[in-house]
N, C-alpha and C positions, 0 to 999 in steps of 0.2 A: 652314702653310708658314712656315718661319723665314727672315727676311731676313738677309743677310750684308752687312757693310760692308767694302769693300775699302780697305786702308790704302795711300794713295798714297805712293810713295817720294819723298823729298826731291830736288828737281831740282838739277842741278849748280850753277846760278846761285844758288839759295837756300843751298846748302852753302858756296859761296865767300863770300856775304854774311855768313853766320854766322861763318865763320872770320875775316873782316876785322873784324867787331864784337868778337869775343873777343880778338883780338890787336891791336886798335886802340890809339891813344894814350890815350884816356880810361881804358881798362882798365889799361894800364901805369902811368899816374899813380895810379890807385886802388891798384894793387899796391905802389907805392913808399910810399904813405901807410900801408898796412897793415904793410909791413915796418918802417917807422920806429916805428909805435905798438907793434906786437907785440914788437919787440926791446927797446924801453924797458921794457915791462911785465915782460919776462923777467929784468930785472936785479935785481929784489928781490921777495920774496914777502910778508913779514910786515908787517902794519899793526897798531898797538896796539889799535884798535877792532874789528878783524876777529874777534878771539877771542870777545868777548862776543856779537857777532852770531851766530857759530856756535853759542854756548851757547843763545841764544834759539831758534834753529832746531832744535837738538837737543831742547829741552823741548817745543816744539810738535809735533815728529815723534813723540816718545815718549808724550806725554799727550793729543794731539789737542785741546788747548785752548791759548788764548793767555793767558800769565800776566798778572795784573793787580796784583800786589804784589811787592815786592822780597823775595828770600830768599837772595841771594848775599852780602850784607854783614851785619855785625853793627851797623853804625852807623845804618842806616835800615831794619833788618829789619822786614818787615810793613807798611811804608808803601805807599800806592798808587803804582803805576808802570805805565805803559802802553808796551809795545814797539810803537810805531806803525809800524815797518818789518817787522812780523812775517812777511809773505809773502816778502819778499826774504831774510830770515834763514832761513826754511824752505827756500827754493830753494837758497841757498848750502850749507846743511847737507846737503841731498839730494845735491848734487854731491860734497861731501866723503864722504858715506856710501858712495856707489857708486864713486867714482874717486879718493878720497884727496886729498892736497895737490896732486898733479900735475894733477888735474882742476880744482881751484880756480885754479891758475896758468894753465891753458889757457883757462878761462872768462874770466879777467881780460884776457888778450891778445885774445881774440875780441870781447868786449864793448866794450873800449876802441877796437879797430879798427873795430867797427861804428859807433860814435859818429862817428869821424873820417870814415869813408867815406860815411856818410849825410849828414854836413855837406857833404862834397865834392859829393854829388849835389844837395843843396839849392842850393849856390852855382852849380852848373852850370845849374840851372833859372832862377836869377836872371840870369846873365850870358851863358850860351850859349857860353862859351869854356872848354874843358877845362883849358888851362894856367893861366888865371886862377883857375878854380874850385879847382885844386890848391893855389893859394896860400891860398884861403879854408879849405880842409881843413887846411892846415898851421897856420893861426892857431888853429883848434879844437884841434889836437894840442898846440900850444905852450902855450896857456892851460890846457888840460885836463890837462897833465902834473902840475899841482899836486894833482889828485885821483884819478889812476889807481891804485886800490887795491881790495882785496877788501872792498868795503863796498857797502851798498845805494845810495849816491849815484850809482854808475855806472849802475845800473838806472834811477834817476830821471831822470838827464840823457839817457839813451838815449831815454826816453819824450818828453823835451822836443824832441829832434831829430825824432822821428817826428811829433810834433804840428805842428811848423813845416812839415814836408813835406806833411802832410795839408792844412793851411791853404793852402799855396801852390798845391796841386793844386786845392783847392775853389774858390779865388778866381781860378783860371785857366780857368774854364769847366766845372768838374765839381763842382758844389756837393753832389752826393749823397755825396761823400767824407766830408762832415761827419757822416754817420750812424755813422762809426767812433768819434767822440769819446766817447759815453757808455761804450762798452766800454773805451776807453783809460783814462778817469778811474776806472772801477770797479776796474781793476787798480792803477793808479798810486797811489791813495789808501792802499792797503794795502802799498805797496812803499817809498815814500819821502816825506818831508815837503816835497818840492819841488812837490807837486801844486797848491798855491795859486798858484804862479807860472804854471803851465800854465793854470790856470783864468782867471787875470787876462789872460793873452795871448789866450785864446780869446774872452773877453768883449770885449776891445779890438778884435779882428779883426772880430767880428760887428757891433759898433757902427760901426766905420769903413766896413764894407761897406754897411750900411744908409744911412749918411749920404752915401756917395759915389754910390750908385745909386738913392737915394730909394726904397728898397724899400717896397712896399705889398702888400696882399692876401695871396696865397698864399705869396709870398716871406717876408713877415714871420711868417706862421704856421709855415712850415718852420723858420726860424731859431729862433723861440720854442720849438718842439717839441724841437729839438736841444739848446738851452740848458737847458730844464727837465729833459730826460732826463739830461743831463750832471750837473746839480746833484743829481738824485735818485741817480745812480750813486755819488756820494760816500758815501751811506749804506749802500752794500753792503760793510760791514765788520763784524767781530765785536763791536764795542763801541759802534757808533752815533755820535752827534754828538760824543762826547768825543774821538774820534780827529781830528775836523775842527778842533778848537780847539788842538791841540798845537802846530803850527808857529807860531801867533800868540803862544801863551804863551811859547814858547822865545825869541822875539825881544823880547817886551815885558816879561817878568817873570823872566828868568833872566840878569840883568846880571852876576852874579858869574861864571857859566859863560862868558858871552860875553867877559868881560875876562880870564879865566884861560886858556882854550883858544887856542892860537896860531893855529889856522885861522880863528878868528872875530875876530882883531885887524885893524886897518886895514891896507890895502895900502901898501907903501912902495917907493920906487925902489931900495932895497937888494936887493930881490928882482928878478931879471931880468924876471919876468913883470909886475911892477909898472911897470917902465920900459917894457915893451912896451905896456901899457895906455895910458900917457901918449903914446907915439908914435902909436898907432893913433887915439886920440881927436883928437890934434893934426892928424894927416893928414886925417881926415874933416872936421874943422873948417876947415882951410885950403881943402880942395876945395869945401866948401859956400860959403865966402866968395868964392871965385873963380868961383862959378857952375858948377862942374864936377861937383857931387854931386847926385844925385836921391834923394830920400827921401820916402816916403809918410807920411801921418799915422800909420798903424799902425806903421811902422818906428820913427818917433820916439817913439811911446808905449811901445814896448818897449825901444828902445836906451837912452834917457835914464835911466829908473829902474834898469835893470840895471847901467848904468855907475856910478851912484851907489852901488848895493849892492856892486859890485866894489871901489870905493874904500873903503867902510866895512869890508868883510869879505874877508879874503884868499881864503877858499874859494869866494867868488862869482866869482872870475876864471874858473873853469870855465864858468859860465853866460855870462859876458861873451864868451868865445871862441866859444861856439855862436851867440850873437845877433849879434855883430859880423861874423862871417865872410861871410854872404851880402851884407850891405850893402857891406863893403869890397871884395868880389869885383866887384860891379856897378860901383862907382866906378872901380876899376882897369881894368875892361873898357871903360868909357866913355872913359877917358883914353888907353887903348891904341888904340882905334879898330878898325874891321873889318880882319881879316886873311884872306888867302887860305888855305884849308885845305891843310895840308902832306900829302904822300903818305906813308903809313905803310910802313915796311920790315918786313914781317911776320916774316921769319926773325930779325931783330935783336930785335923785340919778344918773340918766343917765347923767345929765349935769356934776355932780361931777366926775364921772368916765371918762368922756370925757376930762375934765380939767386936771385930773391926768395924762392921757395918753399924752396930749399935753405938760404938764410940764416936764415929763420924756424925751420926744422927744427933747424939747428945751434945757434941761440941758445936754444932751449927747454931749460931746466935739467933735469938729471937729478934723480932722487929724492934722491940723496945731496947734491947742491948745494942743493936746497930745504931739506933738514934742516939743512945747515950754516948757511944764511941764518937759519933759525928760531933755531938755537942762538946765533948772533952777535947777535941783536936782542932776545932774551928770556931771562929767568932760568931756563933749562932745568936747569942743573946745581944751581943754588941750590934749586930746587924738590925735586930729588932729595935734597939734604942735609936740608932741612926734614922731608921724609917719613921718611928713614932715621933722623934724629936724634930723631924723635917730639917735636918742639918743641911746647910747650903755651902756652896763653894767647892772648888776642886778638892779631891780627897787624896791625902798621902796614906799609903797602906804598906804594910809589911809584905815582902816578896812572897812568903809562904801563904799569906792570906789572900793573895791576888786571885788565884784560881777559884777559891770559894766565893769571893765577891763577884767575879764574873758570872758565876752560876746563880747565886742567891740574892744579889743586889744589883741587878742589871740597870736600874735607873741611875746609879752613880758610876760613872766611868772611873776606872782604876788608874793609879799612877804607874803600877807595874804588876806583872803577874809571871807565872812560870814559863811563858814563851820567851826565853832569854834571847833568842835569835833576833827578833825584831827590835827589842830594846837595846841590844848590843850594837846593831847597825846604826841606830840613831844617836848613840852616845848616852842614852838615858841610864843604862845599866851602870856605866862607869860613875856617873854622878851619884846614883843611888848608893853604890858600894862605898863611895867616899863619905856619903852622909851617914850611912848606918855604921860605918867603922870609925866615925868621928875624925876622919882625915881632913874635913873641911868645916867651915863655920855652919852649924846646923840651921841657923836662921836664914842664911843666904839662899839655900835651896827652897825653903818654905816661902820666902818672899818672891823669888824668881818665878815660881809657878803659882803664886797667889793662893797658896793652900788655905782652905777654910777649916778643915779638921783632919785629924790623923787617927788612924786605926792601927795600933801597934800591939805586939805581945806584952801582956801585963808585967812580966818579969824580965823583959829585955832591957838592954843597956840604953836604947834610945828612949824608952818610956821614962827612965830615970832622968835623962837629960831634959826631956820635955817639961818635967815638973819645975825646972829652974829657969826656963825661958820666959822672958818678960812678954806679956801680952797673950800668954797661953794658960789654959786652965784644964784640969782633968774633969771631964763631964761624966765619965762612966768608967767603971772598972769591975772586972770579975776575975776568976781564976785563969782565964784564957787571954782576954784582950782588954785593952784600955783605949778609951776615946778621948782625945784632947782637942779642944776647940779654942778658937781665938776668944779672948775675954768678952768682947761685945756680943759674940754669937752665943756664948755660954749663958749670958744674962737673959738672952731672949728665948733660950731653949728650955728653961725651967730649972728645977733643982738638980744638983749634982747627984749622981748615983754611984 
């Protein structure tokens, strides 16, 4: 005899409660944050580094192996190189493979929105006030706007928010949540180099928890087991311990790359987000001096080092926004004091959510607009000219063009691209920096590498210099890029464009 299970219909009271939840103020505030983030991400598509990340993903997709040596450039060809974000690259290429550029654009909007909304949820758990929590979510959006792009860092920082949520839940009475940590780190280590930051936060949280509650016996064994499994999970990668050392090598032994790339330069108040950092830190400091700020040892161990990193490196403002948001939200909630809950006007909230959805749909760019954005930011037509003119010889290219050339012009190996690490190790980045900043004789580098043609920004200083070099002629120029060739090659390639 088989047993049947009757499905009980949802009662009218439960239905009304669900509707009130779905149309409540917290959901509307989350929708506004999504709208703000999604629409910002829809304003532009192309990032110079996105292209070589897609190329890595394409190679992993086609060969089923992770490349361990460079074969896209002629300057460091064959040198060891480790794509430490290979899993993110594979994921991004899979989206492109199935859904094209529009799929990547949609992914960016959704992933960035997820970071902001999860930060909003974390702030709500800290302060219990949806309006104040929305302010924390906005802080994450504001500082995160520096890094919303089609790059693995978006995935890495999404994992950071998830980790903070898991830790908050675990230390609020549900410690078994920590069993999720090994799985999180096993994926994170293959996706982005920010995993050491996540590991450091986890170690700090466990240490503070043990110190605060004087953990002994089974609690210590539980935490030790989770910590050991999380450390072991880092070795779940295709190259072993070498992947673990990369982030430290980048910070300690790639000074040329750190000084050359704008995102690794120190933060200044000339950037509005730098000014925002100063204001946030000052406000928290004033609240602390006035005795109105509560901060645990764990929060201080995270907030202070991240603030220092954000001052030293512009790109770390993204992380600062994630870390400072819950602390700032709780301080504001304490200053605001308890408030009586306001009554939601459900029809108005429903209309607002509908308008938010329509605005996000209207802002999403068409395929033609995405293509136009790619054309406006990359040397698309210059690549066509090089291919049609069959230009020969080693190519000198601008650093920011390198990633696109790796993706769109694979038959010509590049001089340099956005993988600053491998070019830094070989000394190529230093010579390129001296060449592009006119610290050395421009002809010497071109002759040493026997450059046959150059692809440079049309309005860049180096393009102006090339016009006056003997033996070189501008063969092509548009609003984005200019192609310069040696005079004998220009004569053989046809008319100048």
